[in-house]
SERO-4910 file (N, C-alpha, C, O; in steps of 0.05 Angstrom, whole numbers):
BEGIN
 pado doro    nc1    nc2    nc3   cac1   cac2   cac3    cc1    cc2    cc3    oc1    oc2    oc3
  Met    A     58   1328    415     61   1299    417     89   1290    409     98   1269    418
  Glu    A    103   1307    394    130   1299    386    149   1297    409    166   1279    410
  Gly    A    146   1315    429    163   1314    452    158   1289    469    176   1278    480
  Lys    A    132   1281    471    126   1257    487    137   1232    474    147   1215    488
  Ser    A    136   1230    447    147   1206    434    177   1204    438    187   1182    440
  Arg    A    190   1226    440    219   1225    445    225   1217    474    243   1202    480
  Lys    A    208   1227    492    212   1222    520    206   1193    527    220   1181    543
  Tyr    A    185   1182    516    175   1156    524    181   1134    504    174   1111    508
  Gly    A    194   1140    482    198   1120    461    175   1119    441    158   1136    442
  Ile    A    176   1099    424    156   1097    403    130   1083    412    109   1092    405
  Leu    A    133   1062    427    110   1045    434     92   1057    456     68   1053    455
  Arg    A    104   1070    475     88   1079    498     65   1098    491     43   1094    501
  Pro    A     69   1119    474     46   1136    468     24   1121    454      0   1129    457
  Trp    A     30   1101    438      9   1086    425     -6   1069    444    -31   1066    442
  Leu    A      8   1057    464     -5   1040    483    -24   1055    502    -45   1045    509
  Ile    A    -15   1079    510    -31   1095    528    -55   1107    513    -51   1121    493
  Gly    A    -78   1101    521   -102   1111    509   -114   1092    488   -138   1091    484
  Asn    A    -97   1078    473   -106   1060    453   -112   1032    464   -132   1020    457
  Val    A    -94   1023    480    -96    995    490    -98    995    521   -116    981    532
  Phe    A    -81   1009    534    -80   1009    563    -80   1037    575    -75   1056    560
  Ser    A    -86   1039    601    -83   1065    614    -53   1070    621    -37   1052    617
  Glu    A    -47   1094    629    -19   1100    635     -8   1083    658     15   1075    658
  Asn    A    -24   1078    679    -16   1061    701    -11   1033    692      8   1020    701
  Gln    A    -28   1022    675    -24    995    665      2    993    648     16    973    651
  Val    A      7   1013    632     32   1013    616     56   1013    634     76   1000    628
  Ser    A     56   1028    655     78   1029    674     83   1001    686    106    993    689
  Gly    A     61    988    693     64    961    704     75    941    684     92    924    690
  Ile    A     66    943    659     76    926    638    105    931    633    121    912    629
  Glu    A    113    956    632    142    962    628    159    951    651    181    942    646
  Thr    A    149    953    675    164    941    698    167    911    695    189    901    700
  Met    A    146    898    686    148    869    682    168    862    660    183    842    662
  Ile    A    168    877    638    187    873    616    216    877    625    233    861    619
  Ile    A    221    898    641    248    903    650    257    881    670    280    872    668
  Thr    A    240    873    688    247    851    707    252    825    692    271    812    697
  Phe    A    234    818    673    237    794    658    263    793    642    277    773    642
  Ser    A    269    815    629    294    816    613    319    816    630    339    804    622
  Ser    A    318    828    654    342    827    671    346    799    683    369    790    687
  Ile    A    324    785    689    327    757    699    337    739    676    355    723    680
  Leu    A    325    742    652    334    726    630    363    732    621    376    716    608
  Gly    A    372    756    627    399    764    619    420    755    639    443    755    633
  Gly    A    411    746    662    430    738    683    442    761    698    464    759    708
  Ala    A    428    784    699    438    807    713    439    803    743    456    814    756
  Trp    A    420    788    754    419    784    782    431    759    792    439    757    816
  Met    A    434    739    775    445    713    783    457    699    759    450    706    736
  Asp    A    474    680    764    486    665    742    465    646    730    452    632    745
  Leu    A    463    646    704    442    630    691    447    600    695    428    584    696
  Glu    A    472    592    698    478    564    702    469    554    730    465    530    733
  Met    A    466    572    749    456    564    775    427    555    774    418    538    789
  Ile    A    412    567    756    384    560    753    381    533    740    364    516    749
  Gly    A    396    528    719    396    502    706    370    497    689    354    515    685
  Gly    A    367    473    680    344    465    664    345    478    637    366    482    625
  Val    A    322    485    627    320    497    600    323    527    602    325    541    581
  Phe    A    323    538    626    325    567    629    349    580    615    346    600    601
  Pro    A    374    569    619    397    581    605    395    579    575    404    596    560
  Lys    A    382    557    565    379    555    536    360    576    525    365    587    504
  Ile    A    339    581    539    320    602    531    334    629    533    331    646    515
  Ala    A    349    634    554    362    659    558    382    665    537    385    688    528
  His    A    397    644    528    417    649    507    405    651    479    420    658    460
  Ala    A    380    645    476    367    649    450    358    678    447    352    687    425
  Leu    A    359    693    469    351    722    469    376    739    472    397    729    481
  Pro    A    375    764    465    400    781    466    408    790    493    431    799    497
  Phe    A    391    788    513    397    799    539    422    786    552    440    800    562
  Ala    A    423    760    552    445    745    565    471    751    551    492    754    564
  His    A    471    753    525    496    758    510    506    787    516    530    791    518
  Ala    A    488    806    518    496    833    524    509    835    552    529    848    555
  Ile    A    497    822    571    507    823    598    534    808    600    553    818    613
  Glu    A    537    786    586    562    771    586    584    787    572    607    786    580
  Ala    A    577    802    551    597    818    537    606    841    555    630    847    556
  Val    A    589    853    571    597    874    590    614    862    612    634    874    619
  Arg    A    607    839    622    624    826    643    652    820    632    671    824    646
  Asp    A    653    810    608    680    804    596    696    830    592    720    830    596
  Thr    A    682    851    584    696    877    581    707    887    607    730    896    609
  Leu    A    691    886    628    699    896    654    722    879    666    739    889    681
  Ala    A    722    853    659    743    835    669    768    836    652    788    824    659
  Gly    A    767    851    629    791    854    612    794    830    593    816    827    581
  Arg    A    774    814    590    776    791    571    764    800    544    743    791    536
  Tyr    A    779    816    531    769    829    506    766    808    483    750    813    465
  Ser    A    782    787    483    779    768    462    754    751    464    746    738    444
  Glu    A    741    751    487    716    736    491    691    752    485    669    741    488
  Ile    A    693    777    478    670    794    473    657    788    446    632    787    445
  Leu    A    673    784    426    662    781    398    641    759    396    621    763    383
  Pro    A    645    735    407    624    714    404    597    722    415    577    713    405
  His    A    596    740    435    570    749    445    557    769    427    532    772    427
  Leu    A    572    782    410    561    803    393    553    792    365    539    806    351
  Val    A    562    769    359    557    757    332    533    739    333    526    728    313
***
Protein backbone atom coordinates (compact mmCIF):
# COMPACT_ATOMS: atom_id res chain seq x y z
CA MET A 1 0.00 0.00 0.00
CA GLU A 2 2.94 2.32 0.59
CA GLY A 3 3.81 2.34 -3.11
CA LYS A 4 0.26 3.21 -4.09
CA SER A 5 0.06 6.15 -1.70
CA ARG A 6 3.21 7.60 -3.22
CA LYS A 7 1.95 7.06 -6.74
CA TYR A 8 -1.54 8.47 -6.23
CA GLY A 9 -1.05 10.94 -3.41
CA ILE A 10 -2.63 10.85 0.03
CA LEU A 11 -6.32 11.28 -0.71
CA ARG A 12 -6.86 8.90 -3.62
CA PRO A 13 -6.26 5.57 -1.79
CA TRP A 14 -8.68 6.64 0.93
CA LEU A 15 -11.38 7.64 -1.56
CA ILE A 16 -11.15 4.42 -3.56
CA GLY A 17 -13.04 1.72 -1.73
CA ASN A 18 -14.12 3.90 1.17
CA VAL A 19 -16.22 6.51 -0.58
CA PHE A 20 -16.09 6.05 -4.35
CA SER A 21 -15.04 3.48 -6.93
CA GLU A 22 -11.82 3.95 -8.89
CA ASN A 23 -13.71 5.18 -11.98
CA GLN A 24 -15.65 7.72 -9.92
CA VAL A 25 -12.45 9.05 -8.34
CA SER A 26 -10.92 9.51 -11.81
CA GLY A 27 -13.95 11.53 -12.86
CA ILE A 28 -13.81 13.65 -9.71
CA GLU A 29 -10.10 14.32 -10.23
CA THR A 30 -10.79 15.40 -13.82
CA MET A 31 -13.45 17.85 -12.63
CA ILE A 32 -11.09 19.28 -9.98
CA ILE A 33 -8.29 19.77 -12.51
CA THR A 34 -10.64 21.40 -15.04
CA PHE A 35 -12.23 23.64 -12.41
CA SER A 36 -8.87 24.79 -11.03
CA SER A 37 -7.45 25.53 -14.49
CA ILE A 38 -10.52 27.59 -15.42
CA LEU A 39 -10.39 29.47 -12.10
CA GLY A 40 -6.69 30.02 -12.56
CA GLY A 41 -7.09 31.63 -15.94
CA ALA A 42 -5.01 28.99 -17.70
CA TRP A 43 -7.28 28.89 -20.74
CA MET A 44 -8.54 32.46 -20.92
CA ASP A 45 -8.03 35.85 -19.34
CA LEU A 46 -10.14 36.16 -16.19
CA GLU A 47 -10.99 39.76 -16.99
CA MET A 48 -12.70 38.63 -20.21
CA ILE A 49 -15.24 36.69 -18.19
CA GLY A 50 -16.05 39.59 -15.88
CA GLY A 51 -18.61 39.68 -13.11
CA VAL A 52 -17.74 38.07 -9.80
CA PHE A 53 -15.70 35.32 -11.47
CA PRO A 54 -12.33 37.18 -11.29
CA LYS A 55 -12.97 38.05 -7.65
CA ILE A 56 -13.61 34.41 -6.78
CA ALA A 57 -10.59 33.31 -8.83
CA HIS A 58 -8.24 35.74 -7.06
CA ALA A 59 -9.44 34.51 -3.66
CA LEU A 60 -7.95 31.09 -4.56
CA PRO A 61 -4.27 30.33 -5.23
CA PHE A 62 -4.66 29.08 -8.81
CA ALA A 63 -4.91 32.50 -10.50
CA HIS A 64 -1.95 33.88 -8.55
CA ALA A 65 0.24 30.92 -9.46
CA ILE A 66 -0.55 31.21 -13.15
CA GLU A 67 0.00 34.99 -13.14
CA ALA A 68 3.34 34.52 -11.37
CA VAL A 69 4.45 32.06 -14.06
CA ARG A 70 3.31 34.43 -16.82
CA ASP A 71 5.26 37.29 -15.23
CA THR A 72 8.33 35.07 -14.94
CA LEU A 73 8.17 33.99 -18.57
CA ALA A 74 7.71 37.61 -19.68
CA GLY A 75 10.74 38.70 -17.62
CA ARG A 76 8.70 40.91 -15.27
CA TYR A 77 10.44 39.65 -12.14
CA SER A 78 9.43 42.59 -9.96
CA GLU A 79 5.76 41.70 -10.44
CA ILE A 80 6.09 38.11 -9.18
CA LEU A 81 6.26 38.80 -5.42
CA PRO A 82 2.71 40.21 -5.00
CA HIS A 83 1.30 36.95 -6.38
CA LEU A 84 3.27 34.89 -3.90
CA VAL A 85 2.43 36.88 -0.78
